[in-house]
Biopython code that builds the backbone (N, CA, C, O; Angstrom):
import numpy as np
from Bio.PDB.StructureBuilder import StructureBuilder

atoms = [
    (1, "MET", "N", (-27.098, -2.685, -36.709)),
    (1, "MET", "CA", (-25.790, -2.943, -35.912)),
    (1, "MET", "C", (-24.976, -3.744, -36.969)),
    (1, "MET", "O", (-25.601, -4.447, -37.762)),
    (2, "LYS", "N", (-23.538, -3.675, -37.030)),
    (2, "LYS", "CA", (-22.785, -4.347, -37.902)),
    (2, "LYS", "C", (-22.416, -5.581, -37.042)),
    (2, "LYS", "O", (-22.280, -5.608, -35.819)),
    (3, "LYS", "N", (-22.259, -6.760, -38.069)),
    (3, "LYS", "CA", (-21.804, -7.796, -37.345)),
    (3, "LYS", "C", (-20.301, -7.948, -37.054)),
    (3, "LYS", "O", (-19.496, -7.430, -37.828)),
    (4, "ASP", "N", (-19.940, -8.542, -36.121)),
    (4, "ASP", "CA", (-18.452, -8.732, -35.704)),
    (4, "ASP", "C", (-17.585, -7.771, -35.591)),
    (4, "ASP", "O", (-16.413, -7.911, -35.939)),
    (5, "ILE", "N", (-18.172, -6.444, -34.979)),
    (5, "ILE", "CA", (-17.373, -5.311, -34.752)),
    (5, "ILE", "C", (-17.273, -5.076, -33.273)),
    (5, "ILE", "O", (-16.314, -4.543, -32.715)),
    (6, "HIS", "N", (-18.367, -5.531, -32.691)),
    (6, "HIS", "CA", (-18.615, -5.268, -31.131)),
    (6, "HIS", "C", (-17.762, -6.401, -30.376)),
    (6, "HIS", "O", (-17.529, -7.488, -30.905)),
    (7, "PRO", "N", (-17.356, -6.078, -29.199)),
    (7, "PRO", "CA", (-16.739, -6.924, -28.280)),
    (7, "PRO", "C", (-17.816, -7.649, -27.639)),
    (7, "PRO", "O", (-18.947, -7.168, -27.703)),
    (8, "ASN", "N", (-17.576, -9.000, -26.884)),
    (8, "ASN", "CA", (-18.492, -9.691, -26.397)),
    (8, "ASN", "C", (-18.788, -9.111, -24.852)),
    (8, "ASN", "O", (-17.932, -8.769, -24.036)),
    (9, "TYR", "N", (-20.223, -9.097, -24.687)),
    (9, "TYR", "CA", (-20.601, -8.601, -23.482)),
    (9, "TYR", "C", (-21.092, -9.709, -22.753)),
    (9, "TYR", "O", (-22.041, -10.378, -23.161)),
    (10, "GLU", "N", (-20.506, -9.932, -21.714)),
    (10, "GLU", "CA", (-20.553, -11.040, -20.820)),
    (10, "GLU", "C", (-20.364, -10.901, -19.207)),
    (10, "GLU", "O", (-19.702, -10.023, -18.653)),
    (11, "LYS", "N", (-21.051, -11.904, -18.601)),
    (11, "LYS", "CA", (-20.888, -11.727, -17.186)),
    (11, "LYS", "C", (-19.355, -11.758, -16.479)),
    (11, "LYS", "O", (-18.513, -12.611, -16.757)),
    (12, "THR", "N", (-19.186, -10.824, -15.654)),
    (12, "THR", "CA", (-17.678, -10.746, -15.220)),
    (12, "THR", "C", (-17.758, -10.567, -13.620)),
    (12, "THR", "O", (-18.626, -9.970, -12.984)),
    (13, "THR", "N", (-16.604, -11.254, -13.136)),
    (13, "THR", "CA", (-16.518, -11.291, -11.603)),
    (13, "THR", "C", (-15.694, -10.108, -11.342)),
    (13, "THR", "O", (-14.681, -9.902, -12.010)),
    (14, "VAL", "N", (-16.089, -9.286, -10.367)),
    (14, "VAL", "CA", (-15.342, -8.153, -9.972)),
    (14, "VAL", "C", (-14.874, -8.487, -8.397)),
    (14, "VAL", "O", (-15.646, -8.870, -7.518)),
    (15, "THR", "N", (-13.659, -8.293, -8.263)),
    (15, "THR", "CA", (-13.111, -8.780, -6.844)),
    (15, "THR", "C", (-12.540, -7.443, -6.213)),
    (15, "THR", "O", (-11.720, -6.800, -6.868)),
    (16, "CYS", "N", (-12.893, -7.057, -5.120)),
    (16, "CYS", "CA", (-12.345, -5.894, -4.415)),
    (16, "CYS", "C", (-11.192, -6.318, -3.343)),
    (16, "CYS", "O", (-11.262, -7.432, -2.825)),
    (17, "SER", "N", (-10.349, -5.610, -3.080)),
    (17, "SER", "CA", (-9.222, -5.799, -2.359)),
    (17, "SER", "C", (-9.619, -6.093, -0.768)),
    (17, "SER", "O", (-8.891, -6.618, 0.074)),
    (18, "CYS", "N", (-10.918, -5.628, -0.603)),
    (18, "CYS", "CA", (-11.449, -5.971, 0.755)),
    (18, "CYS", "C", (-11.988, -7.479, 0.924)),
    (18, "CYS", "O", (-12.277, -7.974, 2.013)),
    (19, "GLY", "N", (-12.076, -8.097, -0.247)),
    (19, "GLY", "CA", (-12.677, -9.378, -0.201)),
    (19, "GLY", "C", (-14.180, -9.547, -0.778)),
    (19, "GLY", "O", (-14.698, -10.662, -0.846)),
    (20, "ASN", "N", (-14.828, -8.401, -1.179)),
    (20, "ASN", "CA", (-16.060, -8.373, -1.553)),
    (20, "ASN", "C", (-15.952, -8.799, -3.209)),
    (20, "ASN", "O", (-15.178, -8.202, -3.957)),
    (21, "VAL", "N", (-16.884, -9.975, -3.705)),
    (21, "VAL", "CA", (-16.914, -10.376, -5.008)),
    (21, "VAL", "C", (-18.300, -10.290, -5.541)),
    (21, "VAL", "O", (-19.236, -10.822, -4.945)),
    (22, "PHE", "N", (-18.457, -9.595, -6.714)),
    (22, "PHE", "CA", (-19.855, -9.702, -7.185)),
    (22, "PHE", "C", (-19.800, -9.591, -8.788)),
    (22, "PHE", "O", (-18.831, -9.186, -9.430)),
    (23, "GLU", "N", (-20.868, -9.973, -9.241)),
    (23, "GLU", "CA", (-21.068, -9.991, -10.749)),
    (23, "GLU", "C", (-21.839, -8.866, -11.399)),
    (23, "GLU", "O", (-22.884, -8.368, -10.980)),
    (24, "VAL", "N", (-20.974, -8.452, -12.788)),
    (24, "VAL", "CA", (-21.426, -7.375, -13.352)),
    (24, "VAL", "C", (-21.430, -7.901, -14.826)),
    (24, "VAL", "O", (-20.969, -9.013, -15.086)),
    (25, "ASN", "N", (-21.948, -7.097, -15.766)),
    (25, "ASN", "CA", (-21.707, -7.345, -17.192)),
    (25, "ASN", "C", (-20.636, -6.376, -17.679)),
    (25, "ASN", "O", (-20.608, -5.208, -17.289)),
    (26, "SER", "N", (-19.753, -6.886, -18.541)),
    (26, "SER", "CA", (-18.820, -6.196, -18.971)),
    (26, "SER", "C", (-18.106, -6.966, -20.261)),
    (26, "SER", "O", (-18.330, -8.148, -20.518)),
    (27, "THR", "N", (-17.283, -6.185, -20.971)),
    (27, "THR", "CA", (-16.445, -6.609, -22.014)),
    (27, "THR", "C", (-15.240, -7.072, -21.663)),
    (27, "THR", "O", (-14.683, -7.630, -22.609)),
    (28, "THR", "N", (-14.628, -7.057, -20.685)),
    (28, "THR", "CA", (-13.481, -7.539, -20.057)),
    (28, "THR", "C", (-13.724, -8.649, -19.047)),
    (28, "THR", "O", (-14.700, -8.613, -18.298)),
    (29, "LYS", "N", (-12.765, -9.708, -19.026)),
    (29, "LYS", "CA", (-12.873, -10.704, -18.078)),
    (29, "LYS", "C", (-12.788, -10.161, -16.693)),
    (29, "LYS", "O", (-13.117, -8.985, -16.544)),
    (30, "ASP", "N", (-12.405, -10.828, -15.690)),
    (30, "ASP", "CA", (-12.108, -10.816, -14.296)),
    (30, "ASP", "C", (-11.622, -9.245, -14.049)),
    (30, "ASP", "O", (-10.789, -8.793, -14.834)),
    (31, "ILE", "N", (-12.039, -8.546, -13.157)),
    (31, "ILE", "CA", (-11.727, -7.167, -12.882)),
    (31, "ILE", "C", (-11.285, -7.098, -11.379)),
    (31, "ILE", "O", (-11.922, -7.676, -10.498)),
    (32, "GLN", "N", (-10.131, -6.339, -11.131)),
    (32, "GLN", "CA", (-9.627, -6.207, -9.806)),
    (32, "GLN", "C", (-9.941, -4.766, -9.499)),
    (32, "GLN", "O", (-9.786, -3.917, -10.377)),
    (33, "VAL", "N", (-10.394, -4.434, -8.246)),
    (33, "VAL", "CA", (-10.586, -3.026, -7.813)),
    (33, "VAL", "C", (-10.173, -2.841, -6.466)),
    (33, "VAL", "O", (-10.296, -3.746, -5.641)),
    (34, "GLU", "N", (-9.679, -1.700, -6.180)),
    (34, "GLU", "CA", (-9.148, -1.291, -4.822)),
    (34, "GLU", "C", (-10.346, -1.142, -3.972)),
    (34, "GLU", "O", (-10.405, -1.706, -2.879)),
    (35, "ILE", "N", (-11.216, -0.472, -4.386)),
    (35, "ILE", "CA", (-12.352, -0.007, -3.247)),
    (35, "ILE", "C", (-13.635, -0.213, -3.846)),
    (35, "ILE", "O", (-13.743, 0.143, -5.020)),
    (36, "CYS", "N", (-14.753, -0.778, -3.204)),
    (36, "CYS", "CA", (-15.951, -0.858, -3.658)),
    (36, "CYS", "C", (-16.958, -0.277, -2.643)),
    (36, "CYS", "O", (-16.564, 0.308, -1.634)),
    (37, "SER", "N", (-18.401, -0.465, -2.959)),
    (37, "SER", "CA", (-19.247, 0.113, -2.216)),
    (37, "SER", "C", (-19.415, -0.595, -0.846)),
    (37, "SER", "O", (-20.100, -0.041, 0.014)),
    (38, "ALA", "N", (-18.834, -1.773, -0.601)),
    (38, "ALA", "CA", (-18.801, -2.481, 0.550)),
    (38, "ALA", "C", (-17.656, -1.997, 1.498)),
    (38, "ALA", "O", (-17.703, -2.329, 2.682)),
    (39, "CYS", "N", (-16.768, -1.331, 1.092)),
    (39, "CYS", "CA", (-15.488, -0.694, 1.879)),
    (39, "CYS", "C", (-15.444, 0.688, 1.729)),
    (39, "CYS", "O", (-14.749, 1.345, 2.504)),
    (40, "HIS", "N", (-16.089, 1.229, 0.838)),
    (40, "HIS", "CA", (-15.686, 2.852, 0.519)),
    (40, "HIS", "C", (-16.515, 3.551, 1.916)),
    (40, "HIS", "O", (-17.610, 3.123, 2.280)),
    (41, "PRO", "N", (-15.840, 4.619, 2.571)),
    (41, "PRO", "CA", (-16.257, 5.240, 3.703)),
    (41, "PRO", "C", (-17.452, 6.008, 3.568)),
    (41, "PRO", "O", (-18.127, 6.272, 4.563)),
    (42, "TYR", "N", (-17.835, 6.463, 2.201)),
    (42, "TYR", "CA", (-18.999, 7.404, 1.972)),
    (42, "TYR", "C", (-20.090, 6.255, 2.106)),
    (42, "TYR", "O", (-21.078, 6.555, 2.777)),
    (43, "PHE", "N", (-20.047, 5.083, 1.602)),
    (43, "PHE", "CA", (-21.355, 4.212, 1.538)),
    (43, "PHE", "C", (-21.199, 3.354, 2.924)),
    (43, "PHE", "O", (-22.194, 2.690, 3.213)),
    (44, "THR", "N", (-20.262, 3.290, 3.678)),
    (44, "THR", "CA", (-20.297, 2.561, 4.981)),
    (44, "THR", "C", (-20.695, 3.429, 6.080)),
    (44, "THR", "O", (-21.006, 2.945, 7.168)),
    (45, "GLY", "N", (-20.703, 4.697, 5.857)),
    (45, "GLY", "CA", (-21.099, 5.764, 6.675)),
    (45, "GLY", "C", (-19.908, 6.086, 7.846)),
    (45, "GLY", "O", (-20.155, 6.782, 8.830)),
    (46, "LYS", "N", (-18.698, 5.527, 7.612)),
    (46, "LYS", "CA", (-17.804, 5.663, 8.537)),
    (46, "LYS", "C", (-16.863, 6.979, 7.826)),
    (46, "LYS", "O", (-15.649, 7.065, 8.008)),
    (47, "GLU", "N", (-17.529, 7.809, 7.128)),
    (47, "GLU", "CA", (-16.862, 8.938, 6.390)),
    (47, "GLU", "C", (-16.100, 9.840, 7.534)),
    (47, "GLU", "O", (-16.661, 10.128, 8.592)),
    (48, "LYS", "N", (-14.864, 10.224, 7.238)),
    (48, "LYS", "CA", (-14.146, 11.106, 8.114)),
    (48, "LYS", "C", (-13.517, 12.240, 7.323)),
    (48, "LYS", "O", (-12.847, 12.061, 6.306)),
    (49, "LEU", "N", (-13.724, 13.160, 7.748)),
    (49, "LEU", "CA", (-13.006, 14.608, 7.237)),
    (49, "LEU", "C", (-11.678, 14.624, 7.884)),
    (49, "LEU", "O", (-11.564, 14.591, 9.110)),
    (50, "ILE", "N", (-10.698, 14.674, 7.095)),
    (50, "ILE", "CA", (-9.178, 14.706, 7.419)),
    (50, "ILE", "C", (-8.666, 16.238, 7.171)),
    (50, "ILE", "O", (-8.733, 16.717, 6.040)),
    (51, "ASP", "N", (-8.229, 16.874, 8.106)),
    (51, "ASP", "CA", (-7.688, 18.117, 7.917)),
    (51, "ASP", "C", (-6.162, 18.027, 7.305)),
    (51, "ASP", "O", (-5.241, 17.863, 8.106)),
    (52, "THR", "N", (-5.945, 18.109, 6.224)),
    (52, "THR", "CA", (-4.596, 17.817, 5.445)),
    (52, "THR", "C", (-3.795, 19.105, 5.766)),
    (52, "THR", "O", (-4.144, 20.169, 5.253)),
    (53, "ALA", "N", (-2.688, 19.037, 6.633)),
    (53, "ALA", "CA", (-1.669, 19.812, 6.850)),
    (53, "ALA", "C", (-2.281, 21.243, 7.458)),
    (53, "ALA", "O", (-1.886, 22.359, 7.119)),
    (54, "GLY", "N", (-3.148, 21.014, 8.260)),
    (54, "GLY", "CA", (-3.675, 22.193, 9.000)),
    (54, "GLY", "C", (-4.406, 23.238, 8.129)),
    (54, "GLY", "O", (-4.364, 24.422, 8.462)),
    (55, "ARG", "N", (-5.119, 22.815, 6.950)),
    (55, "ARG", "CA", (-5.430, 23.975, 6.103)),
    (55, "ARG", "C", (-6.699, 24.630, 6.680)),
    (55, "ARG", "O", (-7.027, 25.764, 6.332)),
    (56, "VAL", "N", (-7.418, 23.897, 7.577)),
    (56, "VAL", "CA", (-8.671, 24.694, 8.214)),
    (56, "VAL", "C", (-8.070, 25.742, 9.162)),
    (56, "VAL", "O", (-8.500, 26.894, 9.221)),
    (57, "ASP", "N", (-6.933, 25.223, 9.985)),
    (57, "ASP", "CA", (-6.504, 26.279, 10.814)),
    (57, "ASP", "C", (-5.805, 27.502, 10.145)),
    (57, "ASP", "O", (-5.842, 28.663, 10.554)),
    (58, "LYS", "N", (-5.224, 27.075, 9.147)),
    (58, "LYS", "CA", (-4.541, 28.171, 8.202)),
    (58, "LYS", "C", (-5.616, 29.209, 7.722)),
    (58, "LYS", "O", (-5.402, 30.410, 7.890)),
    (59, "PHE", "N", (-6.746, 28.773, 7.140)),
    (59, "PHE", "CA", (-7.772, 29.558, 6.718)),
    (59, "PHE", "C", (-8.383, 30.311, 7.820)),
    (59, "PHE", "O", (-8.652, 31.498, 7.634)),
    (60, "LYS", "N", (-8.688, 29.626, 9.205)),
    (60, "LYS", "CA", (-9.134, 30.481, 10.110)),
    (60, "LYS", "C", (-8.071, 31.534, 10.597)),
    (60, "LYS", "O", (-8.590, 32.611, 10.892)),
    (61, "ALA", "N", (-6.806, 31.481, 10.739)),
    (61, "ALA", "CA", (-5.912, 32.169, 11.119)),
    (61, "ALA", "C", (-5.930, 33.489, 9.876)),
    (61, "ALA", "O", (-5.818, 34.646, 10.279)),
    (62, "ARG", "N", (-6.052, 33.260, 8.636)),
    (62, "ARG", "CA", (-6.060, 34.320, 7.596)),
    (62, "ARG", "C", (-7.304, 35.120, 7.873)),
    (62, "ARG", "O", (-7.303, 36.320, 7.601)),
    (63, "VAL", "N", (-8.466, 34.488, 8.445)),
    (63, "VAL", "CA", (-9.776, 35.270, 8.358)),
    (63, "VAL", "C", (-9.679, 35.983, 9.546)),
    (63, "VAL", "O", (-10.269, 37.063, 9.586)),
    (64, "ALA", "N", (-8.951, 35.544, 10.698)),
    (64, "ALA", "CA", (-8.793, 36.368, 11.890)),
    (64, "ALA", "C", (-8.062, 37.459, 11.627)),
    (64, "ALA", "O", (-8.486, 38.532, 12.057)),
    (65, "ALA", "N", (-6.807, 37.427, 10.865)),
    (65, "ALA", "CA", (-5.879, 38.405, 10.583)),
    (65, "ALA", "C", (-6.570, 39.449, 9.654)),
    (65, "ALA", "O", (-6.286, 40.644, 9.739)),
    (66, "ALA", "N", (-7.490, 38.963, 8.760)),
    (66, "ALA", "CA", (-8.106, 40.135, 8.031)),
    (66, "ALA", "C", (-9.056, 40.930, 9.029)),
    (66, "ALA", "O", (-9.053, 42.160, 9.067)),
    (67, "GLU", "N", (-9.835, 40.175, 9.798)),
    (67, "GLU", "CA", (-10.731, 40.704, 10.634)),
    (67, "GLU", "C", (-10.110, 41.815, 11.567)),
    (67, "GLU", "O", (-10.640, 42.905, 11.784)),
    (68, "LYS", "N", (-8.760, 41.327, 12.150)),
    (68, "LYS", "CA", (-8.232, 42.412, 12.928)),
    (68, "LYS", "C", (-7.674, 43.674, 11.955)),
    (68, "LYS", "O", (-7.753, 44.864, 12.260)),
    (69, "PHE", "N", (-7.198, 43.233, 10.942)),
    (69, "PHE", "CA", (-6.688, 44.398, 10.090)),
    (69, "PHE", "C", (-7.795, 45.273, 9.595)),
    (69, "PHE", "O", (-7.503, 46.430, 9.291)),
    (70, "LYS", "N", (-8.938, 44.893, 9.485)),
    (70, "LYS", "CA", (-10.132, 45.610, 8.960)),
    (70, "LYS", "C", (-10.641, 46.421, 10.117)),
    (70, "LYS", "O", (-11.096, 47.538, 9.870)),
    (71, "ALA", "N", (-10.610, 45.896, 11.594)),
    (71, "ALA", "CA", (-10.804, 46.615, 12.699)),
    (71, "ALA", "C", (-9.903, 47.735, 13.114)),
    (71, "ALA", "O", (-10.352, 48.780, 13.585)),
    (72, "LYS", "N", (-8.620, 47.508, 12.934)),
    (72, "LYS", "CA", (-7.488, 48.445, 13.203)),
    (72, "LYS", "C", (-7.618, 49.500, 12.136)),
    (72, "LYS", "O", (-7.316, 50.638, 12.497)),
    (73, "LYS", "N", (-8.040, 49.325, 10.796)),
    (73, "LYS", "CA", (-8.176, 50.228, 9.959)),
    (73, "LYS", "C", (-9.507, 51.090, 10.066)),
    (73, "LYS", "O", (-9.481, 52.206, 9.547)),
    (74, "THR", "N", (-10.504, 50.722, 10.609)),
    (74, "THR", "CA", (-11.751, 51.455, 11.020)),
    (74, "THR", "C", (-11.517, 52.376, 12.146)),
    (74, "THR", "O", (-11.993, 53.510, 12.200)),
    (75, "THR", "N", (-10.592, 51.718, 13.246)),
    (75, "THR", "CA", (-10.328, 52.829, 14.262)),
    (75, "THR", "C", (-9.332, 53.760, 13.899)),
    (75, "THR", "O", (-9.232, 54.763, 14.606)),
    (76, "GLU", "N", (-8.570, 53.621, 12.928)),
    (76, "GLU", "CA", (-7.502, 54.709, 12.433)),
    (76, "GLU", "C", (-8.286, 55.577, 11.707)),
    (76, "GLU", "O", (-8.023, 56.770, 11.855)),
    (77, "ASN", "N", (-9.237, 55.264, 10.915)),
    (77, "ASN", "CA", (-10.137, 56.141, 10.186)),
    (77, "ASN", "C", (-11.041, 57.140, 11.124)),
    (77, "ASN", "O", (-11.358, 58.281, 10.790)),
    (78, "LYS", "N", (-11.359, 56.571, 12.230)),
    (78, "LYS", "CA", (-12.295, 57.259, 13.113)),
    (78, "LYS", "C", (-11.360, 58.222, 13.994)),
    (78, "LYS", "O", (-11.863, 59.216, 14.518)),
    (79, "ASP", "N", (-10.117, 57.952, 14.142)),
    (79, "ASP", "CA", (-9.168, 58.731, 14.714)),
    (79, "ASP", "C", (-8.846, 60.120, 14.115)),
    (79, "ASP", "O", (-8.619, 61.166, 14.723)),
    (80, "SER", "N", (-8.882, 59.866, 12.646)),
    (80, "SER", "CA", (-8.479, 61.007, 11.926)),
    (80, "SER", "C", (-9.387, 61.993, 11.617)),
    (80, "SER", "O", (-9.027, 62.988, 10.988)),
]
sb = StructureBuilder()
sb.init_structure("model")
sb.init_model(0)
sb.init_chain("A")
sb.init_seg("    ")
for serial, (resi, resn, name, xyz) in enumerate(atoms, 1):
    if name == "N":
        sb.init_residue(resn, " ", resi, " ")
    sb.init_atom(name, np.array(xyz, "f"), 0.0, 1.0, " ", f" {name:<3s}", serial, name[0])
structure = sb.get_structure()
């Protein structure tokens, strides 16, 4: 390893917007984060699936329309 080309690796304080503070090793000084494992929904078990702009409903409507079209087409083929 070459001397004097690597940054200093030292203990750093990480502060989350939720108020959680913990120490890690890093090359930067104090680190501010918006979300951490203490407040992230995945890690807290409070994860919620949000249907953005009714995407699931739109998908279900498309599937229903496709099935209706397919059923109509098969009955037309049987009549011919």
